[in-house]
C-alpha positions in Angstrom: -10.8 -12.4 3.8 -8.1 -14.5 3.7 -6.6 -15.8 0.3 -4.7 -18.8 -1.1 -3.2 -16.6 -3.9 0.6 -17.1 -4.2 1.1 -14.3 -7.0 -0.8 -10.6 -7.4 -2.4 -11.7 -10.4 -3.8 -15.0 -8.7 -5.0 -12.4 -5.9 -7.0 -10.3 -8.3 -8.3 -13.4 -10.4 -10.0 -14.7 -7.3 -12.0 -11.7 -6.3 -15.4 -11.2 -7.1 -16.3 -8.8 -10.2 -17.3 -5.8 -8.3 -14.0 -6.0 -6.6 -11.7 -7.0 -9.0 -11.9 -4.1 -11.5 -11.3 -1.5 -8.5 -8.3 -3.6 -7.4 -6.7 -4.0 -10.4 -7.3 0.0 -11.4 -5.6 0.7 -7.8 -2.8 -1.7 -8.6 -1.9 0.1 -11.7 -2.0 3.2 -10.3 0.2 2.2 -7.9 2.5 0.4 -10.4 2.7 3.3 -12.8 3.9 6.1 -10.1 6.0 3.5 -7.8 9.8 4.2 -7.7 12.4 1.6 -8.5 13.6 -0.7 -5.6 10.3 -1.6 -4.5 8.9 -5.4 -6.0 5.4 -6.1 -5.8 4.4 -9.4 -3.9 2.2 -11.0 -1.9 2.6 -10.7 1.6 0.5 -11.3 5.0 -2.2 -12.2 2.2 -2.3 -8.9 0.5 -1.1 -7.3 -2.7 2.0 -5.5 -1.5 4.6 -3.7 -2.8 8.2 -4.2 -0.7 11.8 -3.6 -0.6 13.3 -6.8 -1.6 15.8 -8.9 0.6 18.2 -8.1 -2.8 18.3 -4.6 -2.0 18.0 -4.8 1.9 18.8 -8.0 3.3 17.8 -7.4 6.9 14.0 -8.0 6.1 11.4 -6.9 8.6 12.4 -6.8 11.9 9.0 -8.3 13.0 10.4 -11.6 10.7 13.5 -11.1 9.2 12.5 -13.7 6.7 9.9 -11.0 5.4 10.9 -8.5 3.0 10.4 -4.7 4.2 7.0 -4.2 3.7 6.0 -0.3 2.1 2.3 -0.4 0.8 -0.5 -3.2 0.3 -4.1 -3.4 -0.9 -6.6 -5.9 0.2 -10.4 -6.8 -0.6 -11.5 -7.2 3.0 -14.8 -8.3 3.6 -17.0 -5.0 3.8 -14.2 -2.4 2.4 -11.4 -2.3 -0.3 -8.3 -1.6 2.1 -4.6 0.4 1.4 -2.4 0.4 3.7 0.9 2.7 3.2 3.8 2.5 5.8 4.9 6.2 4.9 1.7 7.6 6.5 2.2 5.7 9.7 6.0 6.6 9.9 5.8 10.2 8.3 3.3 12.5 10.0 4.3 15.5 7.2 3.4 13.1 4.7 0.2 11.9 6.5 -0.8 15.7 7.0 -0.3 16.3 3.2 -2.1 13.3 2.2 -5.1 13.9 4.9 -5.4 17.9 3.3 -5.3 16.4 -0.3 -8.0 13.8 0.1 -11.1 15.8 0.0 -9.9 17.4 -3.2 -10.0 13.8 -4.8 -12.7 11.9 -3.0 -16.2 13.4 -1.9 -16.3 10.5 0.6 -15.2 11.2 4.3 -11.5 9.7 4.8 -11.7 6.6 6.5 -8.2 6.1 8.3 -6.5 4.0 10.8 -2.8 4.6 11.3 -1.6 3.4 8.2 -4.8 2.0 6.7 -7.3 3.7 4.5 -10.8 2.1 4.0 -13.1 2.7 0.8 -16.2 1.0 1.3 -17.1 2.0 -2.4 -14.8 1.3 -5.1 -16.2 4.6 -6.6 -14.9 6.4 -3.9 -10.9 5.3 -4.3 -9.0 8.3 -5.2 -6.4 6.7 -7.5 -4.5 10.1 -8.7 -4.3 10.5 -5.5 -2.5 7.2 -4.4 -0.6 7.2 -7.1 0.9 10.5 -6.0 1.8 9.1 -2.4 3.4 6.1 -3.6 5.7 8.4 -5.9 6.9 10.6 -2.5 9.0 8.2 -1.1 12.1 6.2 -3.3 12.7 2.5 -1.7 16.2 4.2 -0.3 14.4 7.1 1.4 11.8 4.5 2.8 14.8 2.3 4.1 16.1 5.4 5.7 12.9 6.4 7.5 12.3 2.8 8.7 15.9 2.6 10.2 15.5 6.0 12.0 12.6 4.8 13.8 13.9 1.3 14.6 16.9 3.3 16.2 14.5 5.1 18.7 
């Protein structure tokens, strides 16, 4: 689904009711546990949490005009998606998440490299995602990102 929203609040307001509640609850879980140093914005048509240029002036290597992405939430046609770049970049974090997931959701984990797809809003493990968000500070994410770029 594409969006013309320019703020996270506009994004949420533009959603159908059945998605709005789940996205807002997911957003609140993330914002409650997210360490300082990240900023909430719209990036690539999704609600995103990024390391802003004020903290990391180099920006995202793929497009330096963009802030450094960290996590995003989107309402897609058939599911709600949650992206977390740390899962993609840190095997130990991915292993932790995969082991913890069954303790928080009865649904089978539907996951790509950094994307987790939830077909039903009631299957979203809000507490687990909150726990995941607080496992990396902005400074730690920058260090991981730079280490990967140098490879």
